[in-house]
N, C-alpha and C positions, 0 to 999 in steps of 0.2 A: 630437844634430844630425841632421836628416833625411838630408842628403847623406852617403853612405858616409864614415865618419870616416877610414878609411885613405886613401881617395881624396883627401879634403881636405888631409890632412897631406902628401901628395906633390905636390899641385897648388899649394898656397899659396906655397911658397918660390920657385917658378919663374914665378908668374903675371905679375909685372911684366915679365919678359923676354919672355914669350909675347905680352903686349899690345904691347910695343915692336916685335916682329917682325911681328905679324899685324894689329894694330889691333882696335878693338872696333866693334860687338858680335860675339860668336861663341858658338856652342855647342861645348863640349869634352867628350869622352867618355873613359872610363877602360877601356882594354883589359884590364888586370890584373883589375879588379873584375868586369867582365862575364864573363871566362873562369872566374874562381873561383866566381861565382854559378851559372853553368851546370853546373859540375862538382859543386857541392853538390846541385843538383836531381837530377843523374844518380845521385849516391850514394844519395839517399833513395828513388829509384824504380827502381833497377837490378834489384831482385828481381822486378819485374813482367815478364812475358813480352812482349818487343818493345815496351817503353815507348818513346815518342817524343814529343819536344817540337817542335811546329811554330810557330816564332816568328811572332808577328803582325806582318807587314811594315808594316801601317799605323802601328805605333808608332814605327818608326825606319827608313824606307826608304832606307838608305845602303849602297851597294855594299860599302864597306870594313868596315862593322860586320857586314853579312850574311855576308861572307866569313869573318870571325872565328867567327861562330856556326856556319857550315857546317863549318868545321874542327873544331868541337866536336860534330859529328854531329847538328846540329839540322836539321829541315826547315823549311818556310815555310807559314804560313797566309796565303793571298792572296784578294783579293776583286775584282780587276779585271785586265784584260789587261796594263797596265803592271807591276803587281806580279808577275804570273806571269813576264813577260819579264825582270824584274830578278832573280827567283829563278833563272831559267835561266842568266843571265849569270854568276851566282855559281857555278853548277855543278850545280844541283838536277836530279835525274833522276827516273825513275819512282818514284812513291810518296813523293817528298820534298816534294810540294806538296799541300796541302789547299786546295781551292777552296771557300771559304765565302762565297758571295755572296748578295745578296737583290735582288729586282726585276731579275733578270738577263736579258740579251738572248741570243738564239740565237747571235749572233756570239761572245759571251763564253764560252758553253758550248762552242762548237766549238773555240775557242782553248785552253781548259783541257783538253779531251779530247785534242786533237792533241798537247798537251805532257804527256800521261799523268798529269794531276793526279787526285787523289781528289775526287769530287764530294760536297759536303755541301749537300743541297738544302734550300731554305727553305720550300717549299710542295709539296703533293701535285700541284698543277696543273702544276708545272714538268717532271714526268716526260715528259709528252707533247711538250714543246718540245725535248727533247734530240735533237741531230742523229744520235746513235747511242746504243745502250744499252751502258753500260760494264759491266765485270765487277764493280765495287764501287760501292755507293752508301750514303751516310749521309743521315739527315734531322736537321734541327735541330728539337728538340722545345720547344714552348711550353706549359707546364702550366696557363696561365690562372690562375683564381682559387685553384688549389691551392697557389701559392707567392707570396711577395712579392718584388719587386725592390728596387732602391735608387734614389737621386736621379738618377743619371746616365742609367740605362736606363729607369727607371720601372716601373710595375706590368706584369706579364706580359700582363694583359688589354688593356693599352693600347699594348703594344709591337708594332711592325710585323714582328717577327722570328718565324719558326718555324711549325711545323705544330701545329695545336691538338690538344688531348688527344683529342677525339672522332674525329679523322681519322688519328691516328698509326698505328694498326694497319692501316687501309686503305692507307696510303701504302706500307708494307712489302709488303703483299699484292699491290698493283699492280706494284711493282718486281719482285717474285719472279715474277709471271706473265709479265712482259716479258723474263725471262731473266737478271736480275741474280743473281750467284752468291754474293757476299760483302756483308756489311752492317755498318754502324756506326751509332751514335746519338750525337748531339751536343746540347749546350745551352749557353746563356750567359745567365744571368738578372740578373747584377749586374756592376757595374764598380767597380774599386778597393775590393774587399771585404777587410776586415781580420779578419773573424770566421771562424776556421777551421771552426767548427761549421756555418756557412751553406754553405761550399763542400763540406764532408763530406755534409751533407744533400742537396746537389745530386747528389753521386755516388750516394748511396742511391736517389735518385729515378730516376736513369738505370738503375741495376741493376734496379729494379722494372719499368721499361719493357722492359728486355731480357727479363725473365722473362715479362712479359705477352705480348709479341710472340711469343716462342718457344712459349708454351703455346697461343696461338690459331692460329698459322700454321706453326709447326714450323721456324723458322729460328734459327740460332745466330749470335751476334754476334762479328765479328772484333775489334771495338774499341769502347771507350767513350771518347768525346772530351769531356773536361771543359771545353773552350773556354778562355777567359781569365777575367778578373775578379778574380784574386788581386791584392790591393792592396799598396801600400807606405806607410810612415808619413811623410806630408808634413809633419805637425806634430811638434814636438819631444816633446810629451806622448803621442803615439800609440805603441802597441806595434808591434813588427815581427811580420809574419805568421809563424806557427809552422808552417813547411813540414814539419818533422820529425813533428809530431803528425798533420798531415793524411795524410802517407804511411803512418804507423803505423795510423791508423784505417781508411784505405782497404784496407790489407793484411788487416786482420781481416775486413772484410765480404767481400772477394774470396775469402778462404779458405773462408768459409761458402758462397759461391756455387759454388765448385769442388766442395765436398763434396756439394752438392745436385745440381749439373748436370754435373759431370765435366770441366769446362774453365773457364778464366778468360779473358775478353776482354782484349786489350791495352789499356793505359791511355795515352791521348793527352792532351796539353795544347796550348793555343794562347796561351801567355802572351806578353805584350809588355812591359807596364809593369813587371812583377815582375823581368824579366831585365835590362832596360837603364835603367829609370827612375832609380834612385838613383846611376847612374854617368854622369850628364850634368849639366852646369851651363850656364846662360846668363850670360856675363860681359859687363857693360856699364859704361859710365862716366857719371858725373854731368856734365851739360852746362849745366843751369840750376837755379836755386832760386828759387821764387816764393812770396811771402808775401802772401796775401789773407785770405779767411775761414779758410783752412787753409794749412798749409805743404805745398807741392808740390815734390817732388824730381824733376826732369826728367832722364831718362837717354837715351842714344843708341840704345837698343832700344825697340821698341813692340809692341803687341798682335799685329802681323803676324809677330813672331818667337816669341811664346808667347801663344796666345789662351785657354788654359784659365782663367786668372783672369777674363778678360772675359766668356766665355760660360757658365762654370759657377760663377763666384764661387769658384773653386778657390784654396786656400791653397798658396803656394810660399814656403818659408822664405827669408829674405834675410840675407846676411852682408855687412857693410861691411869690406872688406879692411883689415887692420891696426888695426881698431877693435873687435875682438871682445870685448875686456876692459874697454872704457870703461864707466863707470857712469852718466855723464850721458846722459840719453835725451831724445828729442823725438818727438812724435806727428806722423807725416807720411803723405802719399800718395805712392807712387812711380809715376810716370806716364811714358807715351811721348808721341809727337807726332802721333798720328792725330786727325782731326777727329771723334772719338767720345768721349763722356764715360766710357765703360766701358774706355777704354784705360789701365788701371791694373793694375800688378803687385801692389800692396798698398794697402789702405785703412785709415787710422787705425792704422798699424803703429808700435809703439814701437821706435825704432832709435837708434843713437848719433848725435850731432850730425854731420850730413853737410854737406860743402862741395863746391863745384864742383871737378872733377878726381878725386874719390874713385872707387874701383872697387867696384862692387856685384856680388855673386855671387848669382844666383837659383838655388836648389837644385832638384834632381830634375827636370831637363828632358830626361832621356834617353829619354823616351817621350812621344809626343803633344805634342812641343815644336815643333821645326823642321818636322815632318811636317804640322802643321796650319797652316802659314804661308800667307800670301796677299799680294796686291799692292794692296789698297785704298789710296787716296791716292798711288798711285805709289811706295809703299814697297817696297824690294827686300830679298829674304830674305838672311839673313846667312850667313857661312861656317860650316863645321863642321870641328872639329879633333879629333885623336885623340891622347891621351896614351898612348904606347906602353909596353909592359912595361919596356923598357930605360930609360925616363925621357925619351926624345926626344918631340917633338911633330910631328905630320904633318898637313898640310892634306888633308882627305878630301872636301871640297866647297867650291869657291870661292863667294864672295858673288855674288849676281846684279848685273848692271850694266844700264845704260839700254838697251843693245842687246838684252838678253834681254827687257826689258819691251816693246820695240817689235817683237820677232821675229815675232809672230803677226798684227800689224796690216797692213792693206793700204793703202798710201799711193798 
């Protein structure tokens, strides 16, 4: 089962009571699973000097979730002023924020610098736009034709992100000449990658960049930022990412680097999906059943609550509550109510016989679920709940109402 099995076992017996109290639809997250997952990451990378995970705020920008992560000593990867402001509200201080933006305005740079964020620059031209020169700078590296990406981000040569290979040394040289004292290097070439070898090869690529820049202009790197991209198994047949193997392989290469260079850069990650993805679910109820050329199961959630299937054709596993063991199946599309034909959570999915009133659990919505919501057709984004470690459930974001929808309009 893609959704954390332990989470589902704790959620299922109380789900009807939760629905009765809060109504549907809602995203619900698992505090226990998130904390345990973060601690497992720490255990695997604790041997690296000053290892730090900067949670990708774009994955799940909820104050209560970020507070949990901050309590577990995570920093935050931000790409906008509101994300930095949210991290500050949680308690983030100097060096707790990595500002990894692109197509950035001077106003955004000023806000990030005023809040002591580490700047991760997306292009050499942005150095000249900085309101002031910070002590530390990182650059996002784009290897171009030297590497392949994947479906979500695409080929590096066609990606809008990063400094090209032919300009990377010049970028650090220019930063050094302007007075920058400390340096990092960053990349992110793929999204939701389950192949440990691909992520490990990315680390080796960044190690090679560190060697190349040091040899050419004499700077030593404070950190290597692996970015995000580590995936989760959305489909039942997919394997779980082997984080233990990745940590072991990185440690071996780091040891060789230290032997040759006399130091090891810190290891940073900007994971989002890997940390919270399997510990979130979208719970929705069946409100209509339509039989035409196909069978359509209409639920009270729609693509504005979870747009990944609509824009990426992404697979999210679906469970029909209390019908998990039924053998009789039917091929259906599970759909929302938007006036768009891609408003579908599942297409031609084999599920138990579904009736109006059934509860449907859409798995693995703990990252890039609620965060990607929108208001097309006047649809209002749903509430978010937290299953606490003690077994209680807490409202951590109310659902939008019509006053929210009208709040920015001028009448």
